[in-house]
PALOTOR-341771 format. One record per atom (N, C-alpha, C, O, CB): residue in one letter; atom name; z, y negated, x negated. Coordinates in steps of 0.02 Angstrom, whole numbers, padded with zeros to 5 digits, m for minus. Each point is the difference from the previous one (the first is absolute). Glycine has a CB too. Layout:
BEGIN
SITE  r   a       z       y       x
SITE  A  CA       Z       Y       X
...
***
This chain:
BEGIN
SITE  r   a       z       y       x
SITE  M   N  m06615  m04267  m04194
SITE  M  CA  m00026  m00036  m00065
SITE  M   C  m00022  m00069   00011
SITE  M   O  m00040  m00005   00047
SITE  M  CB   00002   00111  m00089
SITE  Q   N   00050  m00151   00018
SITE  Q  CA  m00036  m00059   00010
SITE  Q   C  m00033  m00013  m00071
SITE  Q   O   00025   00013  m00055
SITE  Q  CB   00056  m00061   00154
SITE  I   N  m00140   00019  m00089
SITE  I  CA  m00043  m00021  m00054
SITE  I   C  m00010  m00077   00008
SITE  I   O  m00020  m00028   00050
SITE  I  CB  m00039   00144  m00056
SITE  R   N   00075  m00143  m00050
SITE  R  CA  m00011  m00073  m00006
SITE  R   C  m00053  m00020  m00061
SITE  R   O  m00007   00028  m00054
SITE  R  CB   00132  m00043   00102
SITE  K   N  m00158  m00039  m00022
SITE  K  CA  m00040  m00018  m00051
SITE  K   C   00019  m00053  m00045
SITE  K   O   00001  m00058   00019
SITE  K  CB  m00075   00097   00050
SITE  L   N   00090  m00022  m00132
SITE  L  CA   00014  m00069  m00027
SITE  L   C  m00052  m00041  m00031
SITE  L   O  m00048   00026  m00028
SITE  L  CB   00149   00018   00011
SITE  K   N  m00094  m00108   00022
SITE  K  CA  m00051  m00047  m00006
SITE  K   C   00034  m00031  m00082
SITE  K   O   00058  m00018  m00009
SITE  K  CB  m00096  m00012   00169
SITE  Y   N  m00018   00031  m00212
SITE  Y  CA   00030  m00028  m00067
SITE  Y   C  m00027  m00077   00008
SITE  Y   O  m00056  m00012   00022
SITE  Y  CB   00052   00134  m00108
SITE  E   N   00050  m00172   00065
SITE  E  CA  m00022  m00057  m00001
SITE  E   C   00046  m00041  m00068
SITE  E   O   00056  m00025   00000
SITE  E  CB  m00094   00037   00146
SITE  P   N  m00011  m00007  m00199
SITE  P  CA   00029  m00035  m00060
SITE  P   C   00032  m00060   00008
SITE  P   O  m00023  m00037   00043
SITE  P  CB  m00054   00084  m00096
SITE  D   N   00130  m00067   00017
SITE  D  CA   00029  m00066   00005
SITE  D   C  m00035  m00045  m00056
SITE  D   O   00024   00001  m00057
SITE  D  CB   00093   00048   00103
SITE  V   N  m00171  m00088  m00032
SITE  V  CA  m00040  m00038  m00035
SITE  V   C   00036  m00051  m00041
SITE  V   O  m00018  m00020  m00056
SITE  V  CB  m00062   00043   00139
SITE  K   N   00136  m00044  m00046
SITE  K  CA   00040  m00049  m00036
SITE  K   C   00027   00026  m00060
SITE  K   O  m00003  m00036  m00049
SITE  K  CB   00028  m00015   00150
SITE  N   N   00001   00104  m00107
SITE  N  CA   00037   00034  m00055
SITE  N   C  m00047   00026  m00057
SITE  N   O   00025   00008  m00055
SITE  N  CB   00061   00027   00141
SITE  I   N  m00143  m00024  m00077
SITE  I  CA  m00046   00025  m00054
SITE  I   C   00004  m00038  m00061
SITE  I   O   00016   00030  m00051
SITE  I  CB  m00091   00008   00134
SITE  S   N   00061  m00102  m00087
SITE  S  CA   00000  m00035  m00056
SITE  S   C   00017  m00077   00020
SITE  S   O  m00025  m00029   00048
SITE  S  CB  m00060   00117  m00104
SITE  N   N   00132  m00116   00010
SITE  N  CA   00017  m00064   00001
SITE  N   C  m00057  m00038  m00047
SITE  N   O  m00012  m00061   00007
SITE  N  CB   00146   00093   00015
SITE  N   N  m00166   00006  m00067
SITE  N  CA  m00041  m00038  m00057
SITE  N   C  m00064  m00012   00032
SITE  N   O  m00026   00040   00039
SITE  N  CB   00080   00014  m00143
SITE  P   N  m00084  m00115   00085
SITE  P  CA  m00066  m00011   00034
SITE  P   C  m00057   00042  m00050
SITE  P   O   00011   00018  m00057
SITE  P  CB   00030  m00150   00113
SITE  P   N  m00101   00141  m00021
SITE  P  CA  m00042   00036  m00028
SITE  P   C  m00029  m00032  m00068
SITE  P   O   00002  m00061  m00009
SITE  P  CB  m00021   00107   00126
SITE  L   N  m00005  m00007  m00158
SITE  L  CA  m00016  m00026  m00075
SITE  L   C  m00063  m00053   00013
SITE  L   O  m00043   00003   00044
SITE  L  CB   00081   00122  m00115
SITE  S   N  m00030  m00169   00024
SITE  S  CA  m00075  m00035  m00001
SITE  S   C  m00055   00029  m00042
SITE  S   O   00007   00051  m00034
SITE  S  CB   00053  m00151   00051
SITE  S   N  m00107   00071  m00013
SITE  S  CA  m00057   00041  m00031
SITE  S   C   00012  m00011  m00080
SITE  S   O  m00028   00038  m00039
SITE  S  CB  m00065  m00055   00146
SITE  E   N   00132  m00033  m00131
SITE  E  CA   00007  m00008  m00076
SITE  E   C   00056   00049  m00018
SITE  E   O  m00006   00030  m00054
SITE  E  CB  m00032  m00159   00049
SITE  Q   N   00091   00141   00044
SITE  Q  CA   00041   00051   00002
SITE  Q   C  m00026   00066  m00004
SITE  Q   O   00017   00042  m00042
SITE  Q  CB   00042  m00114   00097
SITE  L   N  m00099   00080  m00012
SITE  L  CA  m00034   00068   00007
SITE  L   C  m00042   00028  m00065
SITE  L   O  m00003   00057  m00023
SITE  L  CB  m00005  m00090   00149
SITE  Q   N  m00029  m00039  m00150
SITE  Q  CA  m00049   00017  m00057
SITE  Q   C   00053   00015  m00067
SITE  Q   O  m00016   00038  m00045
SITE  Q  CB  m00097  m00123   00097
SITE  R   N   00181   00045  m00050
SITE  R  CA   00034   00015  m00056
SITE  R   C   00035   00071   00001
SITE  R   O   00026   00022  m00051
SITE  R  CB  m00013  m00147   00040
SITE  E   N  m00012   00159   00069
SITE  E  CA   00019   00067   00007
SITE  E   C  m00046   00045  m00028
SITE  E   O   00016   00045  m00039
SITE  E  CB   00041  m00073   00133
SITE  I   N  m00127   00016  m00072
SITE  I  CA  m00061   00041  m00034
SITE  I   C   00000  m00006  m00065
SITE  I   O  m00003   00048  m00038
SITE  I  CB  m00065  m00060   00123
SITE  D   N   00071  m00050  m00105
SITE  D  CA   00000  m00008  m00076
SITE  D   C   00050   00045  m00040
SITE  D   O  m00021   00038  m00043
SITE  D  CB  m00014  m00157   00067
SITE  Y   N   00105   00113  m00009
SITE  Y  CA   00047   00030  m00022
SITE  Y   C  m00017   00071  m00004
SITE  Y   O   00000   00028  m00055
SITE  Y  CB   00070  m00114   00094
SITE  Y   N  m00087   00121   00024
SITE  Y  CA  m00019   00061   00011
SITE  Y   C  m00051   00032  m00052
SITE  Y   O   00006   00056  m00025
SITE  Y  CB   00019  m00089   00141
SITE  R   N  m00073  m00008  m00128
SITE  R  CA  m00055   00014  m00043
SITE  R   C   00018   00008  m00071
SITE  R   O  m00014   00047  m00037
SITE  R  CB  m00053  m00105   00115
SITE  A   N   00109  m00007  m00095
SITE  A  CA   00021  m00004  m00062
SITE  A   C   00048   00075  m00024
SITE  A   O  m00001   00032  m00053
SITE  A  CB  m00006  m00179   00076
SITE  E   N   00049   00157   00043
SITE  E  CA   00046   00057  m00027
SITE  E   C  m00038   00071  m00006
SITE  E   O   00018   00044  m00039
SITE  E  CB   00084  m00106   00096
SITE  K   N  m00156   00068  m00015
SITE  K  CA  m00047   00056  m00010
SITE  K   C  m00029   00009  m00065
SITE  K   O  m00004   00056  m00025
SITE  K  CB  m00019  m00069   00134
SITE  I   N  m00002  m00047  m00142
SITE  I  CA  m00036   00002  m00059
SITE  I   C   00065   00010  m00056
SITE  I   O  m00011   00037  m00048
SITE  I  CB  m00103  m00120   00095
SITE  L   N   00163   00059  m00042
SITE  L  CA   00054   00007  m00042
SITE  L   C   00023   00073  m00003
SITE  L   O   00012   00025  m00055
SITE  L  CB   00017  m00142   00079
SITE  K   N  m00023   00148   00028
SITE  K  CA   00010   00070  m00002
SITE  K   C  m00052   00053  m00025
SITE  K   O   00014   00057  m00020
SITE  K  CB   00053  m00095   00106
SITE  K   N  m00129   00009  m00080
SITE  K  CA  m00058   00044  m00031
SITE  K   C   00011  m00014  m00073
SITE  K   O  m00010   00049  m00035
SITE  K  CB  m00081  m00056   00135
SITE  M   N   00108  m00046  m00130
SITE  M  CA   00011  m00012  m00067
SITE  M   C   00046   00038  m00027
SITE  M   O  m00004   00023  m00057
SITE  M  CB  m00028  m00121   00072
SITE  L   N   00088   00109   00030
SITE  L  CA   00061   00030  m00017
SITE  L   C  m00008   00072  m00012
SITE  L   O   00033   00026  m00045
SITE  L  CB   00026  m00110   00107
SITE  E   N  m00100   00119  m00025
SITE  E  CA  m00019   00058   00012
SITE  E   C  m00050   00030  m00059
SITE  E   O  m00006   00059  m00019
SITE  E  CB   00027  m00093   00144
SITE  R   N  m00052  m00020  m00147
SITE  R  CA  m00050   00013  m00056
SITE  R   C   00027  m00014  m00067
SITE  R   O  m00036   00002  m00050
SITE  R  CB  m00053  m00031   00126
SITE  N   N   00171   00010  m00080
SITE  N  CA   00035  m00019  m00060
SITE  N   C  m00042  m00066  m00040
SITE  N   O  m00014   00001  m00059
SITE  N  CB   00061   00136   00051
SITE  L   N  m00060  m00187   00049
SITE  L  CA  m00031  m00062  m00019
SITE  L   C   00062  m00044  m00012
SITE  L   O   00005  m00039  m00047
SITE  L  CB  m00119   00054   00115
SITE  I   N   00163  m00004  m00018
SITE  I  CA   00060  m00034  m00006
SITE  I   C   00064   00045   00003
SITE  I   O  m00005   00056   00025
SITE  I  CB  m00058  m00153   00024
SITE  S   N   00118   00076  m00072
SITE  S  CA   00063   00036   00002
SITE  S   C   00030  m00013   00078
SITE  S   O  m00020  m00040   00042
SITE  S  CB   00042   00025  m00184
SITE  N   N   00029   00059   00143
SITE  N  CA   00042  m00016   00063
SITE  N   C   00030  m00065   00004
SITE  N   O   00000  m00033   00052
SITE  N  CB   00025   00143  m00050
SITE  T   N   00004  m00132  m00067
SITE  T  CA   00033  m00056   00007
SITE  T   C  m00042  m00066   00008
SITE  T   O   00019  m00048   00033
SITE  T  CB   00064   00112  m00095
SITE  E   N  m00151  m00060   00024
SITE  E  CA  m00043  m00055   00010
SITE  E   C  m00029   00006   00082
SITE  E   O  m00022  m00050   00027
SITE  E  CB  m00010   00047  m00169
SITE  F   N   00033   00055   00170
SITE  F  CA  m00012   00012   00080
SITE  F   C   00045  m00040   00037
SITE  F   O  m00013  m00041   00044
SITE  F  CB  m00020   00158  m00057
SITE  N   N   00087  m00103  m00010
SITE  N  CA   00063  m00030   00043
SITE  N   C  m00004  m00089  m00016
SITE  N   O   00008  m00042   00045
SITE  N  CB   00083   00171  m00062
SITE  K   N  m00101  m00142  m00040
SITE  K  CA   00013  m00069  m00012
SITE  K   C  m00074  m00040   00036
SITE  K   O   00006  m00055   00027
SITE  K  CB   00080   00083  m00154
SITE  I   N  m00143   00003   00124
SITE  I  CA  m00055  m00032   00033
SITE  I   C   00011  m00003   00084
SITE  I   O  m00018  m00044   00039
SITE  I  CB  m00060   00088  m00144
SITE  M   N   00111   00013   00114
SITE  M  CA   00003   00002   00078
SITE  M   C   00052  m00054   00024
SITE  M   O  m00009  m00030   00053
SITE  M  CB  m00020   00161  m00048
SITE  G   N   00088  m00143  m00050
SITE  G  CA   00045  m00047   00015
SITE  G   C  m00040  m00068  m00007
SITE  G   O   00008  m00038   00048
SITE  G  CB   00096   00113  m00086
SITE  L   N  m00132  m00091   00003
SITE  L  CA  m00048  m00072  m00016
SITE  L   C  m00044   00002   00069
SITE  L   O   00002  m00050   00037
SITE  L  CB  m00018   00053  m00192
SITE  N   N  m00017   00044   00170
SITE  N  CA  m00044  m00001   00073
SITE  N   C   00033  m00003   00055
SITE  N   O  m00034  m00022   00047
SITE  N  CB  m00041   00082  m00087
SITE  R   N   00138  m00044   00054
SITE  R  CA   00038  m00017   00061
SITE  R   C   00023  m00078  m00012
SITE  R   O   00014  m00030   00051
SITE  R  CB   00030   00163  m00028
SITE  V   N  m00040  m00163  m00075
SITE  V  CA   00004  m00062   00001
SITE  V   C  m00061  m00039   00010
SITE  V   O   00003  m00052   00034
SITE  V  CB   00087   00076  m00094
SITE  S   N  m00147  m00003   00032
SITE  S  CA  m00066  m00028   00002
SITE  S   C  m00023   00006   00072
SITE  S   O  m00026  m00051   00023
SITE  S  CB   00002   00081  m00145
SITE  F   N   00027   00012   00155
SITE  F  CA  m00033   00027   00061
SITE  F   C   00050  m00024   00053
SITE  F   O  m00020  m00029   00051
SITE  F  CB  m00041   00136  m00104
SITE  A   N   00128  m00094   00040
SITE  A  CA   00051  m00005   00045
SITE  A   C  m00011   00033   00072
SITE  A   O   00001  m00029   00054
SITE  A  CB   00023  m00073  m00120
SITE  P   N  m00036   00167   00054
SITE  P  CA  m00014   00048   00059
SITE  P   C   00059  m00002   00044
SITE  P   O   00057   00005  m00021
SITE  P  CB  m00129   00073  m00046
SITE  V   N   00055  m00085   00136
SITE  V  CA   00060   00006   00051
SITE  V   C   00035   00062  m00008
SITE  V   O   00061   00001   00004
SITE  V  CB  m00119  m00067   00077
SITE  L   N   00022   00119  m00092
SITE  L  CA   00039   00066   00003
SITE  L   C   00031   00020  m00071
SITE  L   O   00029   00055  m00004
SITE  L  CB  m00111  m00014   00099
SITE  A   N   00079  m00081  m00151
SITE  A  CA   00022   00007  m00058
SITE  A   C   00090   00008   00014
SITE  A   O   00028   00032  m00045
SITE  A  CB  m00147  m00103  m00014
SITE  R   N   00157   00050   00106
SITE  R  CA   00057   00012   00007
SITE  R   C   00012   00068   00015
SITE  R   O   00055   00023  m00015
SITE  R  CB  m00045  m00130   00038
SITE  L   N  m00058   00147   00008
SITE  L  CA   00019   00070   00016
SITE  L   C  m00018   00043  m00070
SITE  L   O   00029   00054  m00009
SITE  L  CB  m00056  m00068   00149
SITE  M   N  m00017  m00010  m00184
SITE  M  CA  m00018   00035  m00046
SITE  M   C   00047   00016  m00058
SITE  M   O   00042  m00044  m00010
SITE  M  CB  m00139   00001   00052
SITE  P   N   00097   00094  m00081
SITE  P  CA   00056   00006  m00065
SITE  P   C  m00018  m00044  m00053
SITE  P   O  m00059  m00009  m00013
SITE  P  CB   00082   00128   00031
SITE  E   N   00021  m00145  m00049
SITE  E  CA  m00015  m00041  m00067
SITE  E   C  m00034   00034  m00051
SITE  E   O  m00038  m00031  m00037
SITE  E  CB   00131  m00027   00056
SITE  T   N  m00082   00120  m00026
SITE  T  CA  m00039   00047  m00057
SITE  T   C  m00015   00051   00032
SITE  T   O   00023   00013   00055
SITE  T  CB   00031  m00040  m00152
SITE  L   N  m00102   00066   00062
SITE  L  CA  m00033   00072   00007
SITE  L   C   00017   00022  m00058
SITE  L   O   00000  m00029  m00055
SITE  L  CB  m00096   00014   00124
SITE  D   N   00116   00081  m00052
SITE  D  CA   00024   00053  m00049
SITE  D   C  m00055   00063   00009
SITE  D   O   00009   00044   00042
SITE  D  CB   00131  m00082  m00034
SITE  I   N  m00193   00035  m00052
SITE  I  CA  m00057   00052   00001
SITE  I   C   00011   00048  m00066
SITE  I   O  m00039   00046  m00011
SITE  I  CB  m00049  m00134   00074
***
């Protein structure tokens, strides 16, 4: 029986073609996340409706322009 030691070398070139986030972009991501958290609490406490939540989140996507918005669902059904 032969034992071979495998060496893992990640291909750094293929990890991402996107440049790192600027400090301004990172701040927009943080602000978007905080706004979403506040809105979810308001929704849980019935201070806003599901429709209002989705409308405000849509406006927040435009205002904050988060990079990860492309991965997020357009509406939330709670």
